[in-house]
C-alpha positions as CSV (number, residue, x, y, z in Angstrom):
1,M,102.3,81.6,151.5
2,V,104.8,83.9,149.9
3,T,107.7,81.9,151.3
4,T,106.3,78.7,149.9
5,Q,105.7,80.2,146.5
6,W,109.2,81.7,146.4
7,K,110.8,78.4,147.3
8,W,108.8,76.6,144.7
9,A,109.7,79.1,142.0
10,R,113.5,79.0,142.8
11,G,113.4,75.2,143.0
12,T,111.6,74.8,139.7
13,L,113.9,77.3,138.0
14,A,117.1,75.6,139.3
15,G,115.8,72.1,138.4
16,L,114.8,73.1,134.9
17,I,118.1,74.9,134.2
18,M,120.0,71.9,135.3
19,L,118.0,69.8,132.7
20,G,118.8,72.2,129.9
21,G,116.3,75.0,130.6
22,A,114.5,74.7,127.2
23,G,111.0,74.5,128.6
24,L,111.7,77.2,131.1
25,M,112.8,79.6,128.5
26,M,109.4,79.3,126.9
27,N,107.6,79.6,130.2
28,C,109.4,82.7,131.3
29,G,108.7,84.4,128.0
30,G,105.0,83.5,128.4
31,K,103.3,82.5,131.6
32,L,105.0,81.1,134.7
33,P,102.5,79.7,137.2
34,G,101.4,82.9,138.9
35,G,103.9,84.7,136.8
36,G,105.7,85.8,139.9
37,A,102.8,88.2,140.4
38,L,101.6,89.4,143.8
39,P,98.0,90.4,144.6
40,G,97.7,94.1,143.9
41,G,100.6,94.2,141.5
42,G,104.3,93.8,141.6
43,T,106.3,90.6,141.6
44,L,108.2,88.4,143.9
45,P,111.9,89.1,144.0
46,G,113.7,87.0,141.4
47,A,110.6,86.1,139.4
48,C,110.0,86.8,135.8
49,P,107.0,89.2,135.1
50,A,103.8,87.5,134.0
51,D,104.6,88.6,130.5
52,V,108.2,89.3,129.6
53,N,107.0,90.8,126.3
54,D,105.2,93.6,128.1
55,A,107.6,96.6,128.6
56,A,105.5,98.2,131.4
57,A,105.3,94.9,133.3
58,V,109.1,94.4,133.0
59,L,109.9,97.9,134.4
60,K,107.7,97.2,137.4
61,T,109.3,93.8,138.1
62,N,111.6,93.3,141.1
63,F,114.2,90.8,139.8
64,G,116.1,90.9,143.1
65,L,119.5,91.7,141.5
66,K,122.2,93.8,143.1
67,G,123.4,97.2,142.1
68,E,123.1,98.5,138.5
69,L,122.5,95.0,137.1
70,E,118.8,95.3,138.1
71,G,118.4,98.4,135.9
72,K,120.4,96.9,133.0
73,V,118.2,93.8,132.9
74,K,115.0,95.9,133.1
75,G,116.2,98.2,130.3
76,A,117.2,95.3,128.0
77,L,114.0,93.3,128.5
78,A,111.9,96.4,128.1
79,A,113.7,97.2,124.9
80,G,113.0,93.7,123.6
81,A,109.3,94.1,124.4
82,N,109.0,97.5,122.7
83,F,110.7,96.2,119.6
84,Q,108.2,93.4,119.4
85,A,105.4,95.9,119.5
86,I,107.1,98.0,116.7
87,A,107.5,94.9,114.5
88,A,103.8,94.0,114.9
89,D,102.7,97.6,114.1
90,F,105.1,97.8,111.2
91,E,103.7,94.7,109.5
92,T,100.2,96.0,110.0
93,E,101.0,99.3,108.3
94,V,102.6,97.5,105.3
95,A,99.8,95.0,105.1
96,T,97.2,97.8,105.2
97,A,98.9,100.0,102.6
98,C,99.6,97.1,100.2
99,G,96.1,95.6,100.8
100,N,94.3,98.9,100.0
101,L,96.4,99.4,96.9
102,A,95.7,95.8,95.8
103,K,92.0,96.1,96.3
104,D,91.8,99.4,94.4
105,L,93.7,97.8,91.5
106,G,91.2,95.0,91.3
107,A,92.8,92.2,93.4
108,K,90.3,89.8,94.9
109,N,92.3,87.9,97.5
110,I,95.0,89.4,99.7
111,E,94.9,86.9,102.6
112,P,98.1,84.9,103.4
113,T,98.1,81.2,102.7
114,E,100.5,80.5,105.6
115,A,101.1,81.8,109.1
116,G,104.3,83.3,110.2
117,P,106.2,86.6,110.9
118,G,105.5,89.1,108.1
119,K,103.2,86.8,106.1
120,R,100.3,89.2,106.2
121,A,102.4,92.0,104.7
122,E,104.0,89.6,102.2
123,A,100.6,88.3,101.0
124,A,99.1,91.8,100.6
125,C,102.1,93.2,98.8
126,N,102.4,90.2,96.5
127,A,98.7,90.7,95.6
128,A,99.5,94.4,94.9
129,V,102.4,93.5,92.6
130,A,100.4,91.0,90.7
131,A,97.5,93.5,90.2
132,L,99.9,96.3,89.2
133,T,101.6,94.1,86.6
134,E,98.2,93.1,85.1
135,L,96.8,96.6,85.1
136,K,99.9,98.2,83.6
137,I,99.9,95.8,80.7
138,K,96.2,96.6,80.1
139,A,96.8,100.3,80.5
140,F,99.9,100.7,78.2
141,G,100.3,97.5,76.3
142,K,102.7,94.6,76.8
143,G,106.3,95.7,76.6
144,A,105.6,99.4,77.2
145,A,104.3,99.1,80.8
146,E,107.6,99.7,82.6
147,A,108.6,102.6,80.4
148,S,105.2,104.3,80.5
149,L,104.8,104.8,84.2
150,K,107.0,107.2,86.2
151,V,106.5,108.1,89.9
152,K,108.2,111.0,91.6
153,A,108.1,111.1,95.4
154,E,109.6,113.5,98.0
155,P,110.7,111.8,101.2
156,P,108.2,112.0,104.0
157,K,109.1,113.9,107.2
158,C,109.1,111.9,110.3
159,Y,108.9,113.3,113.8
160,A,109.9,111.8,117.2
161,S,108.4,113.1,120.4
162,I,110.7,114.9,122.8
163,N,108.3,114.4,125.7
164,A,108.0,110.6,125.0
165,M,111.8,110.3,125.3
166,A,111.8,112.3,128.6
167,D,109.0,110.2,130.1
168,C,110.7,107.0,129.1
169,A,114.1,108.0,130.6
170,A,112.5,108.9,133.9
171,K,110.7,105.5,134.0
172,C,113.6,103.4,133.0
173,D,116.6,104.8,134.8
174,A,116.4,105.5,138.5
175,T,119.2,108.1,138.3
176,V,117.1,110.3,135.9
177,K,114.8,112.7,137.9
178,P,111.3,113.3,136.3
179,G,110.8,116.8,135.2
180,S,114.5,117.6,134.9
181,V,115.3,115.5,131.8
182,D,117.4,117.3,129.1
183,V,116.4,115.9,125.7
184,K,118.0,117.4,122.6
185,C,117.1,117.4,118.9
186,E,120.1,116.8,116.7
187,G,120.4,117.0,112.9
188,G,116.9,118.4,112.6
189,K,114.5,121.0,113.8
190,L,112.1,121.2,116.7
191,S,108.4,121.5,115.8
192,G,105.4,122.0,118.0
193,K,102.7,124.4,119.1
194,C,104.0,127.9,119.6
195,D,101.8,130.4,121.4
196,A,104.1,133.3,120.9
197,K,106.6,134.3,118.1
198,C,107.6,131.5,115.6
199,E,110.8,131.9,113.6
200,G,111.0,129.3,110.8
201,T,108.1,127.7,109.0
202,C,104.5,127.4,109.9
203,S,102.5,124.4,108.7
204,V,98.7,124.4,108.9
205,A,96.2,121.6,108.5
206,A,94.4,120.7,105.2
207,G,91.8,123.1,104.2
208,A,93.2,126.0,106.2
209,K,94.2,129.4,104.7
210,C,97.6,129.0,103.0
211,E,99.2,132.4,102.6
212,G,102.4,134.0,103.6
213,S,104.2,137.3,103.0
214,C,106.5,135.5,100.6
215,G,103.9,133.0,99.4
216,A,103.3,129.5,100.9
217,S,104.0,126.1,99.7
218,C,101.1,123.8,99.0
219,S,101.0,120.1,98.1
220,G,97.5,119.2,97.2
221,T,94.7,121.1,95.6
222,C,95.1,124.8,95.9
223,E,91.8,126.7,96.0
224,G,93.2,129.9,94.8
225,T,96.2,131.0,92.6
226,I,99.5,129.2,92.5
227,S,103.0,129.6,91.2
228,G,104.5,126.2,90.7
229,K,103.9,122.7,89.3
230,C,100.3,121.9,88.4
231,D,99.4,118.3,87.6
232,G,96.0,119.3,86.3
233,N,95.0,122.2,83.9
234,C,96.6,125.6,84.3
235,D,94.4,128.7,83.8
236,G,96.8,131.6,83.6
237,K,100.4,131.6,82.3
238,C,102.6,128.6,81.7
239,D,106.2,129.7,81.8
240,G,105.1,133.2,81.0
241,K,102.7,132.3,78.1
242,D,98.9,132.5,78.3
243,T,97.3,129.1,78.7
244,K,94.2,127.2,79.7
245,G,95.4,123.7,79.6
246,K,98.3,121.4,80.5
247,C,101.4,123.0,81.6
248,A,104.7,121.1,81.8
249,G,106.5,124.0,83.4
250,T,105.5,126.6,86.0
251,C,101.9,127.6,86.2
252,D,101.1,131.1,87.4
253,G,97.3,131.2,87.9
254,K,94.6,128.7,88.9
255,C,95.1,125.0,88.9
256,S,91.6,123.9,89.3
257,A,90.3,122.4,86.1
258,K,90.3,119.0,87.6
259,A,89.1,118.2,91.2
260,E,92.1,116.0,91.7
261,A,94.6,118.5,90.4
262,T,97.8,118.7,92.5
263,C,99.8,121.8,93.0
264,H,103.4,122.0,94.3
265,G,104.4,125.6,94.8
266,T,103.3,128.9,96.3
267,C,99.6,129.2,96.9
268,K,97.3,132.0,97.9
269,G,94.1,130.5,99.1
270,S,93.2,127.3,100.9
271,C,95.1,124.0,100.4
272,S,93.6,120.5,100.5
273,A,96.9,119.0,101.8
274,A,100.0,120.3,103.4
275,C,100.5,124.0,103.5
276,E,103.8,125.4,104.7
277,A,104.8,129.1,104.9
278,K,107.7,131.1,106.2
279,A,107.0,132.4,109.6
280,S,108.1,135.3,111.6
281,G,105.3,135.9,114.1
282,K,102.2,134.1,115.3
283,C,101.7,130.6,113.9
284,D,98.2,129.0,114.2
285,G,99.5,125.6,113.1
286,T,102.8,123.8,113.8
287,C,105.9,125.9,114.2
288,S,109.2,124.4,113.0
289,G,112.3,126.3,114.1
290,E,112.5,128.7,117.0
291,C,109.7,129.7,119.4
292,S,110.1,132.7,121.8
293,V,108.5,130.6,124.5
294,K,108.7,126.9,125.3
295,M,107.0,124.8,122.6
296,E,104.1,122.6,123.5
297,A,104.4,118.9,122.6
298,P,107.7,119.4,120.9
299,K,108.9,116.8,118.3
300,C,112.1,116.4,116.3
301,D,112.6,115.6,112.6
302,G,116.2,114.6,113.3
303,T,117.7,112.4,116.1
304,V,116.3,112.7,119.6
305,K,119.2,112.6,121.9
306,P,118.3,111.3,125.4
307,P,119.9,112.4,128.7
308,A,122.8,110.5,130.2
309,M,121.5,107.1,131.3
310,S,122.4,103.4,131.0
311,A,123.0,102.0,127.6
312,E,120.2,99.5,128.1
313,C,117.7,102.2,129.0
314,Q,118.8,104.3,126.0
315,T,118.2,101.4,123.7
316,N,114.8,100.8,125.4
317,C,113.8,104.5,125.0
318,D,115.0,104.7,121.4
319,A,112.7,101.7,120.7
320,E,109.8,103.1,122.6
321,V,110.0,106.5,120.9
322,S,110.6,105.0,117.5
323,G,107.4,103.1,117.9
324,K,105.5,106.4,118.3
325,V,107.2,108.3,115.4
326,E,104.7,110.2,113.2
327,C,105.5,110.4,109.5
328,T,103.7,112.7,107.0
329,P,102.9,110.9,103.7
330,P,105.3,111.9,101.0
331,R,104.3,114.1,98.1
332,V,103.7,111.8,95.1
333,S,103.2,112.7,91.5
334,I,102.2,110.1,88.9
335,H,103.4,110.6,85.3
336,F,102.4,108.6,82.2
337,A,104.6,108.8,79.1
338,A,103.0,110.9,76.4
339,S,103.6,108.2,73.8
340,A,101.9,105.5,75.8
341,T,98.9,103.8,74.1
342,G,96.4,101.5,75.6
343,D,93.3,101.3,77.6
344,V,92.4,104.8,78.8
345,K,90.0,103.5,81.5
346,A,92.7,101.2,82.9
347,Q,95.1,104.2,82.9
348,A,92.6,106.2,84.9
349,Q,92.1,103.3,87.4
350,L,95.9,102.9,87.8
351,R,96.4,106.6,88.4
352,A,93.6,106.8,91.0
353,A,94.8,103.8,92.9
354,L,98.4,105.0,93.0
355,E,97.6,108.6,94.0
356,K,95.3,107.3,96.8
357,N,97.5,104.5,98.2
358,L,101.1,105.0,97.2
359,P,101.8,107.8,99.8
360,A,100.9,105.5,102.7
361,L,103.2,102.8,101.3
362,L,106.1,105.1,100.7
363,K,105.7,106.6,104.2
364,V,106.6,103.1,105.4
365,T,109.4,102.3,103.0
366,M,111.0,105.7,102.8
367,G,110.3,107.1,106.3
368,M,110.2,104.2,108.8
369,T,112.3,101.3,107.5
370,G,115.8,102.6,108.3
371,R,114.8,103.7,111.7
372,I,113.3,100.4,112.6
373,E,116.2,98.4,111.3
374,K,118.6,100.4,113.5
375,V,116.4,99.7,116.5
376,A,116.4,96.0,115.8
377,A,120.2,95.9,115.8
378,N,120.5,97.9,119.0
379,V,118.0,95.8,120.9
380,K,119.7,92.6,119.9
381,A,123.0,93.9,121.0
382,S,121.6,95.1,124.3
383,L,120.0,91.8,125.1
384,E,123.0,89.8,124.2
385,G,125.3,92.1,126.2
386,V,123.2,91.7,129.4
387,Q,122.9,88.0,128.8
388,G,126.7,87.8,128.6
389,V,127.0,89.5,132.0
390,V,124.7,87.0,133.8
391,S,125.6,83.9,131.9
392,G,128.4,82.9,134.2
393,G,125.9,81.3,136.6
394,G,125.1,82.1,140.1
395,D,122.2,84.0,141.5
396,A,121.8,86.4,138.5
397,A,121.6,83.5,136.0
398,L,119.1,81.7,138.1
399,K,116.8,84.7,138.3
400,V,116.9,86.2,134.8
401,G,118.8,83.9,132.5
402,A,115.6,82.3,131.1
403,C,113.9,85.7,130.8
404,L,116.7,87.0,128.6
405,A,116.7,83.8,126.5
406,A,113.0,84.1,125.9
407,S,113.3,87.8,125.0
408,L,116.1,87.1,122.5
409,K,114.0,84.4,120.9
410,A,111.1,86.8,120.6
411,Q,113.4,89.5,119.3
412,A,114.7,87.2,116.5
413,E,111.1,86.4,115.4
414,A,110.3,90.2,115.4
415,S,113.4,90.8,113.3
416,V,112.1,88.3,110.7
417,Q,108.7,90.0,110.8
418,V,110.4,93.4,110.0
419,N,112.6,92.0,107.3
420,V,109.8,90.2,105.5
421,S,107.6,93.3,105.7
422,V,110.5,95.5,104.4
423,K,111.1,93.3,101.4
424,A,107.4,93.1,100.6
425,S,106.8,96.8,100.8
426,A,109.9,97.5,98.6
427,S,108.7,95.1,96.0
428,A,105.3,96.8,95.8
429,S,106.6,100.3,95.7
430,G,109.2,99.3,93.1
431,S,106.5,97.7,90.9
432,A,104.6,101.0,91.2
433,G,107.5,102.9,89.7
434,A,108.9,104.3,92.9
435,G,111.8,102.0,93.5
């Protein structure tokens, strides 16, 4: 039975390639009859996986190639599959962030009118831009809208998992031994759980005690005393002078006159958002810097450098790890020009919508875009490189030529999905004053 199926698969592949291979390319990227699958898992030697867009299935496939070419093909195809997953997730994040902003601004319809890569993100962000334009005119008056709204945002911090890179390397490259993978963090700091002495900074979750020997930085509402920027009312001293109101400079005291008051500075008390303090001892949160013992679940806010492995597996693992990157929402402060006149209620709605939703949108545009665009270029180069190696014909071309062609086609569509989503998110954040 296996011999019959194998002869059928080879004969069908050869025949279709001789006819031009167009239909085969589609089948290999989707569902070949049986998909080359065997009962209980695995595939026949030389068959495409049942779904060439599934990275796990690709890495389990036996393509029946000789030497290191087998690994190169697996690495390139797995990278293509991982990038497609990244593109889909990226569009979802953009569509969600823009959609939530549009709804809170009063938009009624955010659904796309046509199908296609990136169209959900494009429709949601277009709705957000239209709603922003309308509400800004209402809030400040025609002609003054653009000059009246200013947004300041600090870049988000994005972290890639060290363990995810090590696990991927061991799965993708047969020369890498599990448990002995040396992964480095370059151009950034390691962060993670430190059960001993932490040297660096210690970040704790929202609502936790936010104190340190030299003070602690809080972004959010500080339930205590602060020394720093207060976007609400300051009860204490403003630049050294007694005050119980707005403070354009440094507030030393309480910043709690408004529930939504935001503080950026040193805090002694509990913090509603991020709290970061200098550490030189026990850290009950996330330690960034040095730990006297091995960190648990370490992550890197720079570049995760993998161990020595094939270029195709490195591209694959970069794609897989980039798909799991965690980014903290950026600190955002909304400022209205003092001379602005208009509808106070509309101004309040605009401020509330931006403070609630803009951090999620800027997390995508400022924190993730560049990383994903780099992955897209590397994956394309990897697939094209391997395709060039096998395109000369012979056994390798027969076995994997159509799989690579199907993956390249899917990669091109995923790149369009990313590009459309990037443009849409940039348009929305620019319209919000954070261009």
